[in-house]
N, C-alpha and C positions, 0 to 999 in steps of 0.2 A: 918744714912748711913755712912759707912766707905769708904776710898779711894779705897779699893779692890772692894767693891760693885759698886762704880762709874765706875771703869775700866771694870768690867764685863758687866754692863748695857750699857756702851759706845760701847763695842764690839758688843753686841746684837743689839743695835740700828743701828750701821754702817752696819753690815752684812745684817740685815733683812729689812732695809729701801728700799733697791733696789732689793732684791730678792722678787718674788711675794708670800711671805709667811706671811706677816703682822708683822711689827715692834711692833705695839701696843700689839698684841697678845703675842709676846715673852717677851715684857717688863712687862706684867702681869703674864705670866706663869712661867718664869724663877725665879723671886723672890718668887713666891708661892711654887714652888718645892724645893727651897733652904731654905724655912722657913723665908724669909725676908718679910718685910712689902711692900705693893704696893707703888712704888715710886711716884705714882700720875700722873695725866694727865699733870700737869704743868711741872714737871721735864722731862717727856717723850717728851713734845713739845720743851722745851728749848734745850735739847741735840741734837735735830734735826738741830741746827745751825751748828753742826759739819758735818752732812751729806750735809747740804747746801754748806758749804765750799768745800766739796769733789766734788760735781757735778759742782760747779762753776770753780774749778781748772781743772777738767777733760775736760769740754766743753768750756774752756776759748776762744779758737779760734772761735768756733761756735758763742759764745756770742758776741765777738768782731765784727764778720762779720754781725751779725743781727743788732747790734747797729748802725754800719755805714750805713747799708742799710736803716734802718728806718729814720735816720737823713737825708740821701741823698734824700730819697723819699719824706719826708715832705718838704724839701727845694725846690724840683722840682715840687711839687704839684701832685706827683704820688706815694702816700704812700705805695701802695702794688703791685707795678709793678714787683719788683725783687723777686726771690724765697726766699732769706734770709729775706726780709722785711715781706713777707706774713707769713713765719714761726713765726716771732716775734708776729705778730698780732694774729695768730692762738693760740699761747700760752696765750696771754692776754684774748682772747675770751673764751678759754677753762678753764681759772682760775675762771671766774665769778661764775659758779654754786657752787663750793666748798666754795667760799668766802661768798656768800649769805646764804647758808645752814649752814655753820660753825657758823656764828653769830646768826642765828635764833634758832639753836638747841644746842648751847653750853652747856646749863644746863643738857641736857640728855647725851651728849657725855662724859662729865666728871663725870657723876653720874651713873645712872642705866645701861647705855649701856656698861659700863666696866665690867659687869657681865661675868664670865667665861662661862656661858651658852650661852650668846650672841656671845662671841668670838668663842666658839666651833662650833656653828651653822654657823657662817659666814665663818669660815675656810672650812667647808665641802661644803657649798653652792657655794662659789667661786671656790673651787677645781673642782666641777662638771662642772661649766660654762667654766672653763679653758680647761677641757677635751673636752667639746663640741666644743669649738673654734678650738682646735687642729684637730678635726675630720672633721670640715666643712669649715675651712678657705682656701682661695685660695693661700695666701702667695705670691702674685705677685706684690704688690705695695710697693713703698719706701716712705720715708718721703716727698720727692719732689712732690709726687702725691696727697698729702693731699689737701682737699678743706675746705671751711668754714663749711659745714655741718658736715664733719668728726671731725673737732676740737670741735664743739659744742657737738656732741655725746660722744666723748672721755672725754670732760669736765664734762658732766653729770655723766659719769661712775666714774670719779674721786670723785665727790661729795658723791657717795655711800661708798667711803672709810672712811667717817666719822664714819661709823658703825665699832666699834672695831673688828678686826679679818678679815675684808674684804681685806685690803692691798691696799694702794694707787697705788703702781706699779702693783699689781695684777689686779685691776679693769681696769686700763687704758690700760695695755698690752692686757688684754682679749678683751676689746672693739676694740682696734686697729686691733687685729688679726681677729675679726669678720668682720671688714671692709676691710680685704684683705691685710693688711700690712705684710711684712715678720716678723719673730720673732725678728730679730735684730732691724729692723726699729721700731717695736712696742715698744721695750725697750728703744731705743734712744729717741723717741718722749715722752715717759712716763717720762724719766728722765728730759728732758728739760721742760716739762709741770709742773713738780713738783717744779721747782725753786721758783716761786712766792708763792705757797701754803706753802711749807716748811718754807720759810723765814718769811712769815707773821705770821704763827702759832708760830714759835720760838720767834720772837721779841715781839709778843703780850703777851705771857706768861712770858717772861723775864721781861718785864715792870711791870707786876703784882707782880712777885716775888721780884723784887728790891723795889717796892713801899711798900711791906709788911715787909721790913727789913731783907731780906736774906743777911747774912754776914758770916765771919769766915769760919768754916768748910763747911757750905753750899756752899759758893762761890768756895771753893777749889774743892769740889766734882763736881760742875757744870763744872768747867774748865777742870777737868780731864775727865769727861764724854764727853764733847764736843770734846776735842782733840782726845780721843780714837775713837770716832765715825767718826771723819774726816778721820783718817788714814784707818780704817777698811772699811769705806764707799767707799773711792777711789778704794781700792783693789776689793771691791765687784762689783762696776760698771764695771771695766775692765774685771773681771772674767766672769760676766754674758754676756756681749756683745760678748766676744770671744766664750763662750759656745754656745750661740744661733745661731752663724753662721753655725754650723754644726749639732746641736742637737735640740730635741723637748723640750717642757716644762713638759713632763710626770713626771719627777722626782719631780717637784713641786706640780703637781696634787696629787700624791700619798702621798707626805709628808703632804700636807694640810689635806687631808682626814684622814690620819692616826693620826695626832696630834689632830684633832677635835674629833675623836672617843676615843682616849686616855683620853682627857680632860673630856668627858662625863662619861667615866668609873670611873675616879678618883673622879668626883663630885658625882656620884651615890653611890660610896663606902664611901663617907665622908672624903676622904683623902685631898681633896681641898674644900675650901669654895667659893661660887660664887663671893662674894665681899670681901674676906678676905685680 
């Protein structure tokens, strides 16, 4: 891998991590279309640390308020009385499903499920679900209206994002919209919910890469990819939240379906290999 490739992949990761179009799909598709080798699940996970930095910086004030509320609540013996404390606990509860499923099915996630056929199918299926959510959701609730059951259901949806092509932000935003949250609130909770999952996946894979002796150009490429994904990720968060205040997710629906159909056509024609 060259530095230019690391920059391109960092941009792809940062932009697509927060848009409901699947970062894993694009990290598989872009190299395939450019004739590069698959960067692998480990590299894809580690450069998520850049997008983790982006979301932590963007929501630094929210994170500070939640941390203070949790500590104050624990000290007072009322751990979930305040809205900020409840949101922190909702994020923790919502993270459990993806943590359990990620450990249980890691062998498949980094192997057979990275097939472009799986990715194409996931892109189309989630695109259709997002379209249904747009047609049926009430869009009347905000993040402050979330309850325990909501956080668990959105957390279960996040676990589905372990299937490449589904999109972590896509599954969680779709679930939140089905539960009646506004588009912007759905995206905001999705981003906050993703902090533990993105951080854990990135650090877990980084540990394995370091343990296996990644150094030199490999470390340089990782750092370049992480930095690029951090900057582009921050901009993507801001852009999407502003966009969803006044617009629907239809552009992402048609993009997902179109990309999925294009992948199937290229696979059928032999232009792309499923696991190439």
